[in-house]
N, CA and C atoms as an extended XYZ file, in Angstrom:
408
Properties=species:S:1:pos:R:3:atomname:S:1:resname:S:1:resid:I:1 pbc="F F F"
N       154.508      -21.600      -42.013 N   MET     1
C       155.732      -22.321      -42.281 CA  MET     1
C       156.880      -21.340      -42.181 C   MET     1
N       157.938      -21.773      -41.636 N   SER     2
C       159.136      -20.951      -41.529 CA  SER     2
C       159.867      -20.963      -42.858 C   SER     2
N       160.594      -19.914      -43.130 N   ILE     3
C       161.367      -19.848      -44.368 CA  ILE     3
C       162.313      -21.036      -44.461 C   ILE     3
N       162.829      -21.484      -43.344 N   GLY     4
C       163.779      -22.584      -43.337 CA  GLY     4
C       163.165      -23.952      -43.561 C   GLY     4
N       161.816      -24.073      -43.606 N   THR     5
C       161.181      -25.379      -43.754 CA  THR     5
C       160.561      -25.565      -45.133 C   THR     5
N       161.098      -24.965      -46.140 N   GLN     6
C       160.511      -25.025      -47.468 CA  GLN     6
C       161.177      -26.041      -48.395 C   GLN     6
N       162.059      -26.878      -47.886 N   LEU     7
C       162.828      -27.780      -48.729 CA  LEU     7
C       161.981      -28.795      -49.472 C   LEU     7
N       160.830      -29.190      -48.918 N   ASP     8
C       159.997      -30.198      -49.566 CA  ASP     8
C       158.943      -29.599      -50.495 C   ASP     8
N       158.993      -28.323      -50.734 N   LEU     9
C       158.032      -27.659      -51.608 CA  LEU     9
C       158.469      -27.763      -53.062 C   LEU     9
N       157.501      -27.720      -53.990 N   PRO    10
C       157.859      -27.710      -55.412 CA  PRO    10
C       158.754      -26.511      -55.741 C   PRO    10
N       159.565      -26.655      -56.757 N   ALA    11
C       160.531      -25.616      -57.137 CA  ALA    11
C       159.851      -24.279      -57.423 C   ALA    11
N       158.678      -24.293      -58.063 N   GLU    12
C       158.013      -23.017      -58.383 CA  GLU    12
C       157.542      -22.303      -57.113 C   GLU    12
N       157.180      -23.051      -56.083 N   ILE    13
C       156.767      -22.442      -54.820 CA  ILE    13
C       157.999      -21.916      -54.083 C   ILE    13
N       159.083      -22.670      -54.098 N   GLN    14
C       160.326      -22.189      -53.493 CA  GLN    14
C       160.776      -20.900      -54.160 C   GLN    14
N       160.674      -20.845      -55.489 N   ALA    15
C       161.064      -19.632      -56.218 CA  ALA    15
C       160.157      -18.459      -55.843 C   ALA    15
N       158.849      -18.713      -55.699 N   ALA    16
C       157.917      -17.656      -55.315 CA  ALA    16
C       158.290      -17.100      -53.943 C   ALA    16
N       158.610      -17.978      -53.011 N   ILE    17
C       158.994      -17.546      -51.665 CA  ILE    17
C       160.283      -16.729      -51.711 C   ILE    17
N       161.254      -17.185      -52.464 N   GLN    18
C       162.510      -16.430      -52.584 CA  GLN    18
C       162.259      -15.055      -53.182 C   GLN    18
N       161.398      -14.985      -54.190 N   ASN    19
C       161.075      -13.686      -54.798 CA  ASN    19
C       160.353      -12.785      -53.816 C   ASN    19
N       159.437      -13.335      -53.041 N   ALA    20
C       158.698      -12.527      -52.059 CA  ALA    20
C       159.637      -11.963      -50.999 C   ALA    20
N       160.540      -12.787      -50.508 N   ILE    21
C       161.499      -12.318      -49.501 CA  ILE    21
C       162.410      -11.253      -50.104 C   ILE    21
N       162.810      -11.438      -51.350 N   ALA    22
C       163.642      -10.429      -52.019 CA  ALA    22
C       162.894       -9.101      -52.129 C   ALA    22
N       161.587       -9.152      -52.382 N   VAL    23
C       160.781       -7.928      -52.479 CA  VAL    23
C       160.772       -7.179      -51.155 C   VAL    23
N       160.465       -7.877      -50.049 N   VAL    24
C       160.368       -7.159      -48.774 CA  VAL    24
C       161.739       -6.680      -48.302 C   VAL    24
N       162.787       -7.442      -48.619 N   ASP    25
C       164.133       -6.984      -48.273 CA  ASP    25
C       164.510       -5.741      -49.087 C   ASP    25
N       164.152       -5.733      -50.367 N   ALA    26
C       164.419       -4.559      -51.208 CA  ALA    26
C       163.600       -3.366      -50.725 C   ALA    26
N       162.380       -3.620      -50.284 N   HIS    27
C       161.543       -2.536      -49.754 CA  HIS    27
C       162.208       -1.907      -48.528 C   HIS    27
N       162.669       -2.746      -47.613 N   MET    28
C       163.303       -2.231      -46.396 CA  MET    28
C       164.591       -1.483      -46.733 C   MET    28
N       165.377       -2.010      -47.647 N   ALA    29
C       166.615       -1.328      -48.046 CA  ALA    29
C       166.298        0.034      -48.673 C   ALA    29
N       165.280        0.083      -49.523 N   GLY    30
C       164.879        1.349      -50.135 CA  GLY    30
C       164.362        2.345      -49.119 C   GLY    30
N       163.601        1.841      -48.165 N   LEU    31
C       163.084        2.706      -47.098 CA  LEU    31
C       164.228        3.301      -46.292 C   LEU    31
N       165.150        2.464      -45.866 N   ASN    32
C       166.272        2.934      -45.056 CA  ASN    32
C       167.195        3.866      -45.837 C   ASN    32
N       167.255        3.699      -47.145 N   ALA    33
C       168.057        4.586      -47.995 CA  ALA    33
C       167.276        5.844      -48.387 C   ALA    33
N       166.002        5.878      -48.019 N   ARG    34
C       165.113        6.993      -48.375 CA  ARG    34
C       165.075        7.200      -49.888 C   ARG    34
N       165.009        6.076      -50.599 N   ASP    35
C       165.060        6.045      -52.058 CA  ASP    35
C       163.655        5.774      -52.610 C   ASP    35
N       162.945        6.817      -53.049 N   PRO    36
C       161.569        6.617      -53.506 CA  PRO    36
C       161.453        5.682      -54.706 C   PRO    36
N       162.452        5.662      -55.585 N   ASP    37
C       162.396        4.775      -56.749 CA  ASP    37
C       162.534        3.310      -56.334 C   ASP    37
N       163.428        3.030      -55.407 N   ALA    38
C       163.597        1.654      -54.920 CA  ALA    38
C       162.346        1.182      -54.189 C   ALA    38
N       161.753        2.070      -53.400 N   ILE    39
C       160.524        1.714      -52.691 CA  ILE    39
C       159.411        1.445      -53.695 C   ILE    39
N       159.244        2.323      -54.659 N   ALA    40
C       158.201        2.152      -55.670 CA  ALA    40
C       158.383        0.850      -56.442 C   ALA    40
N       159.623        0.454      -56.687 N   ALA    41
C       159.884       -0.788      -57.409 CA  ALA    41
C       159.466       -2.013      -56.601 C   ALA    41
N       159.354       -1.866      -55.279 N   SER    42
C       158.970       -3.001      -54.435 CA  SER    42
C       157.462       -3.093      -54.207 C   SER    42
N       156.703       -2.162      -54.781 N   LEU    43
C       155.256       -2.115      -54.566 CA  LEU    43
C       154.508       -2.137      -55.893 C   LEU    43
N       153.354       -2.809      -55.898 N   HIS    44
C       152.407       -2.666      -57.003 CA  HIS    44
C       151.499       -1.490      -56.666 C   HIS    44
N       151.109       -0.757      -57.690 N   PHE    45
C       150.146        0.328      -57.520 CA  PHE    45
C       148.954        0.063      -58.409 C   PHE    45
N       147.727        0.260      -57.889 N   PRO    46
C       147.498        0.787      -56.559 CA  PRO    46
C       148.029       -0.168      -55.489 C   PRO    46
N       148.435        0.439      -54.356 N   HIS    47
C       148.947       -0.318      -53.208 CA  HIS    47
C       148.001       -0.068      -52.040 C   HIS    47
N       147.740       -1.120      -51.263 N   TYR    48
C       146.730       -1.067      -50.214 CA  TYR    48
C       147.336       -1.375      -48.852 C   TYR    48
N       146.895       -0.628      -47.827 N   ARG    49
C       147.357       -0.861      -46.455 CA  ARG    49
C       146.189       -0.695      -45.498 C   ARG    49
N       145.983       -1.712      -44.663 N   LEU    50
C       145.002       -1.659      -43.601 CA  LEU    50
C       145.768       -1.568      -42.293 C   LEU    50
N       145.610       -0.447      -41.591 N   ALA    51
C       146.266       -0.240      -40.292 CA  ALA    51
C       145.172        0.030      -39.279 C   ALA    51
N       145.037       -0.871      -38.300 N   GLY    52
C       143.891       -0.776      -37.406 CA  GLY    52
C       142.645       -0.962      -38.244 C   GLY    52
N       141.734       -0.003      -38.198 N   ASN    53
C       140.534       -0.041      -39.036 CA  ASN    53
C       140.592        0.959      -40.182 C   ASN    53
N       141.744        1.586      -40.371 N   ALA    54
C       141.900        2.595      -41.422 CA  ALA    54
C       142.508        1.973      -42.674 C   ALA    54
N       141.841        2.158      -43.786 N   PHE    55
C       142.284        1.614      -45.061 CA  PHE    55
C       142.851        2.745      -45.908 C   PHE    55
N       144.055        2.551      -46.425 N   LYS    56
C       144.724        3.565      -47.248 CA  LYS    56
C       145.055        2.959      -48.602 C   LYS    56
N       144.821        3.719      -49.649 N   VAL    57
C       145.153        3.291      -51.007 CA  VAL    57
C       146.064        4.335      -51.628 C   VAL    57
N       147.195        3.884      -52.149 N   TRP    58
C       148.082        4.746      -52.939 CA  TRP    58
C       147.884        4.344      -54.394 C   TRP    58
N       147.332        5.231      -55.172 N   GLU    59
C       147.125        4.948      -56.597 CA  GLU    59
C       148.449        4.946      -57.354 C   GLU    59
N       149.379        5.808      -56.910 N   THR    60
C       150.704        5.902      -57.520 CA  THR    60
C       151.733        6.021      -56.398 C   THR    60
N       152.982        6.024      -56.772 N   SER    61
C       154.065        6.121      -55.783 CA  SER    61
C       154.333        7.560      -55.332 C   SER    61
N       153.640        8.530      -55.893 N   ALA    62
C       153.971        9.946      -55.701 CA  ALA    62
C       154.092       10.369      -54.241 C   ALA    62
N       153.194        9.928      -53.379 N   THR    63
C       153.215       10.385      -51.985 CA  THR    63
C       153.604        9.292      -50.994 C   THR    63
N       153.953        8.109      -51.490 N   TYR    64
C       154.167        6.989      -50.572 CA  TYR    64
C       155.247        7.284      -49.524 C   TYR    64
N       156.414        7.757      -49.940 N   LEU    65
C       157.510        7.981      -48.994 CA  LEU    65
C       157.166        9.090      -47.996 C   LEU    65
N       156.580       10.180      -48.453 N   ASP    66
C       156.174       11.252      -47.536 CA  ASP    66
C       155.143       10.743      -46.530 C   ASP    66
N       154.211        9.913      -46.990 N   ASP    67
C       153.218        9.340      -46.087 CA  ASP    67
C       153.882        8.442      -45.046 C   ASP    67
N       154.917        7.698      -45.472 N   PHE    68
C       155.636        6.864      -44.505 CA  PHE    68
C       156.277        7.727      -43.423 C   PHE    68
N       156.988        8.771      -43.819 N   PHE    69
C       157.650        9.643      -42.841 CA  PHE    69
C       156.636       10.218      -41.841 C   PHE    69
N       155.456       10.549      -42.325 N   ALA    70
C       154.431       11.116      -41.450 CA  ALA    70
C       153.965       10.121      -40.393 C   ALA    70
N       153.948        8.837      -40.724 N   ARG    71
C       153.463        7.842      -39.757 CA  ARG    71
C       154.575        7.124      -38.999 C   ARG    71
N       155.822        7.257      -39.439 N   ALA    72
C       156.926        6.495      -38.824 CA  ALA    72
C       157.272        6.977      -37.427 C   ALA    72
N       157.008        8.214      -37.147 N   GLY    73
C       157.302        8.724      -35.811 CA  GLY    73
C       158.453        9.699      -35.817 C   GLY    73
N       158.386       10.619      -34.889 N   GLU    74
C       159.435       11.633      -34.737 CA  GLU    74
C       160.751       10.949      -34.444 C   GLU    74
N       161.761       11.289      -35.207 N   GLY    75
C       163.093       10.749      -34.960 CA  GLY    75
C       163.396        9.440      -35.656 C   GLY    75
N       162.483        8.949      -36.531 N   TRP    76
C       162.754        7.691      -37.223 CA  TRP    76
C       164.042        7.800      -38.015 C   TRP    76
N       164.912        6.800      -37.867 N   ALA    77
C       166.159        6.757      -38.622 CA  ALA    77
C       166.247        5.541      -39.536 C   ALA    77
N       165.742        4.413      -39.054 N   ARG    78
C       165.797        3.194      -39.870 CA  ARG    78
C       164.836        2.161      -39.300 C   ARG    78
N       164.605        1.117      -40.094 N   SER    79
C       163.788       -0.011      -39.667 CA  SER    79
C       164.511       -1.298      -40.029 C   SER    79
N       164.103       -2.383      -39.380 N   GLN    80
C       164.670       -3.690      -39.730 CA  GLN    80
C       163.606       -4.760      -39.556 C   GLN    80
N       163.714       -5.812      -40.383 N   TRP    81
C       162.850       -6.975      -40.220 CA  TRP    81
C       163.373       -7.801      -39.056 C   TRP    81
N       162.482       -8.241      -38.203 N   ASN    82
C       162.830       -9.165      -37.128 CA  ASN    82
C       162.445      -10.591      -37.484 C   ASN    82
N       161.367      -10.715      -38.269 N   ARG    83
C       160.876      -12.042      -38.643 CA  ARG    83
C       160.170      -11.949      -39.980 C   ARG    83
N       160.374      -12.972      -40.791 N   GLN    84
C       159.681      -13.114      -42.069 CA  GLN    84
C       159.228      -14.573      -42.146 C   GLN    84
N       157.954      -14.817      -41.907 N   THR    85
C       157.436      -16.183      -41.887 CA  THR    85
C       156.411      -16.348      -42.999 C   THR    85
N       156.570      -17.373      -43.797 N   VAL    86
C       155.624      -17.657      -44.866 CA  VAL    86
C       154.363      -18.265      -44.256 C   VAL    86
N       153.221      -17.671      -44.587 N   ILE    87
C       151.931      -18.212      -44.153 CA  ILE    87
C       151.394      -19.156      -45.217 C   ILE    87
N       151.337      -18.653      -46.452 N   HIS    88
C       150.862      -19.420      -47.610 CA  HIS    88
C       151.699      -19.014      -48.803 C   HIS    88
N       151.857      -19.952      -49.739 N   ALA    89
C       152.595      -19.619      -50.953 CA  ALA    89
C       152.049      -20.415      -52.131 C   ALA    89
N       151.873      -19.705      -53.228 N   GLU    90
C       151.543      -20.302      -54.510 CA  GLU    90
C       152.511      -19.731      -55.533 C   GLU    90
N       152.410      -20.178      -56.758 N   ALA    91
C       153.371      -19.783      -57.783 CA  ALA    91
C       153.376      -18.274      -58.039 C   ALA    91
N       152.234      -17.587      -57.846 N   ASP    92
C       152.137      -16.162      -58.153 CA  ASP    92
C       151.775      -15.282      -56.963 C   ASP    92
N       151.692      -15.870      -55.754 N   LYS    93
C       151.315      -15.068      -54.586 CA  LYS    93
C       151.861      -15.717      -53.320 C   LYS    93
N       152.381      -14.856      -52.437 N   VAL    94
C       152.919      -15.319      -51.163 CA  VAL    94
C       152.389      -14.411      -50.061 C   VAL    94
N       151.918      -15.013      -48.974 N   HIS    95
C       151.502      -14.278      -47.777 CA  HIS    95
C       152.614      -14.413      -46.745 C   HIS    95
N       153.051      -13.286      -46.196 N   LEU    96
C       154.129      -13.282      -45.201 CA  LEU    96
C       153.650      -12.673      -43.889 C   LEU    96
N       153.948      -13.345      -42.794 N   ASP    97
C       153.737      -12.805      -41.447 CA  ASP    97
C       155.052      -12.154      -41.063 C   ASP    97
N       155.014      -10.841      -40.882 N   MET    98
C       156.245      -10.080      -40.692 CA  MET    98
C       156.242       -9.388      -39.337 C   MET    98
N       157.446       -9.152      -38.827 N   GLU    99
C       157.611       -8.284      -37.662 CA  GLU    99
C       158.795       -7.374      -37.949 C   GLU    99
N       158.626       -6.092      -37.592 N   PHE   100
C       159.712       -5.145      -37.825 CA  PHE   100
C       159.820       -4.183      -36.654 C   PHE   100
N       160.990       -3.583      -36.540 N   THR   101
C       161.245       -2.578      -35.513 CA  THR   101
C       161.708       -1.304      -36.185 C   THR   101
N       161.207       -0.176      -35.684 N   ARG   102
C       161.664        1.145      -36.113 CA  ARG   102
C       162.607        1.687      -35.047 C   ARG   102
N       163.701        2.343      -35.510 N   PHE   103
C       164.729        2.851      -34.609 CA  PHE   103
C       164.973        4.333      -34.830 C   PHE   103
N       165.422        4.995      -33.777 N   ARG   104
C       165.944        6.352      -33.864 CA  ARG   104
C       167.422        6.270      -34.254 C   ARG   104
N       168.026        7.414      -34.514 N   ALA   105
C       169.443        7.463      -34.893 CA  ALA   105
C       170.356        6.920      -33.797 C   ALA   105
N       169.954        7.050      -32.530 N   ASP   106
C       170.776        6.542      -31.432 CA  ASP   106
C       170.545        5.059      -31.162 C   ASP   106
N       169.795        4.399      -32.062 N   GLU   107
C       169.464        2.972      -31.995 CA  GLU   107
C       168.434        2.625      -30.929 C   GLU   107
N       167.840        3.615      -30.272 N   SER   108
C       166.733        3.314      -29.373 CA  SER   108
C       165.497        2.992      -30.228 C   SER   108
N       164.636        2.147      -29.700 N   GLU   109
C       163.474        1.681      -30.446 CA  GLU   109
C       162.319        2.674      -30.384 C   GLU   109
N       161.722        2.909      -31.546 N   LEU   110
C       160.467        3.643      -31.615 CA  LEU   110
C       159.292        2.701      -31.414 C   LEU   110
N       159.442        1.461      -31.855 N   GLY   111
C       158.376        0.478      -31.700 CA  GLY   111
C       158.634       -0.750      -32.536 C   GLY   111
N       158.007       -1.850      -32.142 N   THR   112
C       158.045       -3.104      -32.878 CA  THR   112
C       156.617       -3.463      -33.248 C   THR   112
N       156.419       -3.894      -34.502 N   TYR   113
C       155.080       -4.094      -35.042 CA  TYR   113
C       155.000       -5.367      -35.865 C   TYR   113
N       153.797       -5.924      -35.924 N   ARG   114
C       153.534       -7.087      -36.768 CA  ARG   114
C       152.685       -6.652      -37.951 C   ARG   114
N       152.856       -7.360      -39.055 N   SER   115
C       152.052       -7.083      -40.241 CA  SER   115
C       152.001       -8.321      -41.121 C   SER   115
N       151.023       -8.344      -41.986 N   ILE   116
C       150.919       -9.385      -42.999 CA  ILE   116
C       151.074       -8.706      -44.350 C   ILE   116
N       151.999       -9.219      -45.141 N   TRP   117
C       152.250       -8.680      -46.473 CA  TRP   117
C       151.796       -9.711      -47.509 C   TRP   117
N       151.194       -9.225      -48.588 N   VAL   118
C       150.811      -10.066      -49.710 CA  VAL   118
C       151.658       -9.632      -50.900 C   VAL   118
N       152.519      -10.546      -51.323 N   ILE   119
C       153.434      -10.286      -52.431 CA  ILE   119
C       152.924      -11.058      -53.643 C   ILE   119
N       152.770      -10.372      -54.770 N   THR   120
C       152.215      -11.010      -55.959 CA  THR   120
C       153.106      -10.789      -57.183 C   THR   120
N       152.970      -11.712      -58.123 N   ARG   121
C       153.626      -11.554      -59.433 CA  ARG   121
C       152.547      -11.144      -60.424 C   ARG   121
N       152.663       -9.915      -60.908 N   ILE   122
C       151.732       -9.377      -61.890 CA  ILE   122
C       152.526       -9.008      -63.123 C   ILE   122
N       152.113       -9.561      -64.243 N   GLU   123
C       152.801       -9.339      -65.524 CA  GLU   123
C       154.299       -9.587      -65.380 C   GLU   123
N       154.654      -10.638      -64.657 N   GLY   124
C       156.047      -11.056      -64.523 CA  GLY   124
C       156.842      -10.327      -63.459 C   GLY   124
N       156.241       -9.353      -62.781 N   ARG   125
C       156.974       -8.563      -61.782 CA  ARG   125
C       156.457       -8.859      -60.380 C   ARG   125
N       157.381       -9.234      -59.489 N   TRP   126
C       157.063       -9.475      -58.084 CA  TRP   126
C       157.125       -8.155      -57.319 C   TRP   126
N       156.073       -7.886      -56.519 N   ALA   127
C       156.037       -6.694      -55.675 CA  ALA   127
C       154.940       -6.881      -54.633 C   ALA   127
N       154.960       -6.027      -53.610 N   ALA   128
C       153.935       -6.066      -52.567 CA  ALA   128
C       152.672       -5.402      -53.095 C   ALA   128
N       151.556       -6.111      -52.974 N   GLN   129
C       150.292       -5.562      -53.442 CA  GLN   129
C       149.468       -4.974      -52.303 C   GLN   129
N       149.560       -5.604      -51.134 N   LEU   130
C       148.791       -5.095      -50.004 CA  LEU   130
C       149.383       -5.618      -48.713 C   LEU   130
N       148.965       -4.933      -47.620 N   ARG   131
C       149.395       -5.397      -46.305 CA  ARG   131
C       148.417       -4.919      -45.257 C   ARG   131
N       148.448       -5.650      -44.157 N   SER   132
C       147.671       -5.295      -42.989 CA  SER   132
C       148.667       -5.159      -41.842 C   SER   132
N       148.619       -4.022      -41.179 N   SER   133
C       149.649       -3.715      -40.191 CA  SER   133
C       149.045       -3.239      -38.881 C   SER   133
N       149.763       -3.511      -37.799 N   PHE   134
C       149.405       -2.967      -36.496 CA  PHE   134
C       150.227       -1.713      -36.185 C   PHE   134
N       151.067       -1.307      -37.133 N   ALA   135
C       151.878       -0.102      -36.950 CA  ALA   135
C       151.025        1.136      -37.171 C   ALA   135
N       151.417        2.215      -36.529 N   GLY   136
C       150.711        3.487      -36.721 CA  GLY   136
C       151.057        4.114      -38.033 C   GLY   136
């Protein structure tokens, strides 16, 4: 379902979707600002990522940003969401089909990638719990 087609959903599901989108937008803003605290606030820990067949677990936020820089590519300057599509949504969990592009400082593209993000509400806090990505 597209974000724009949620008008007939119950209010609690609409709220869950809005919270999930706010989480991924805050994550991207924190990433682009190189703000480890903002990034950590957008993730639940442990945090899980499946890229290709490699599974990575971050028990804490301590190395998350450094690990991102290592995989983002030489010359990474910023990233942006191209698409955020809701796959499934419940009151405490939302699955998002995402696409993003990484850019160099001169605005040339490093790459465009698809991923699935799972955003959950745990103890009242919305954050990304896991994702599966085709990005390196």
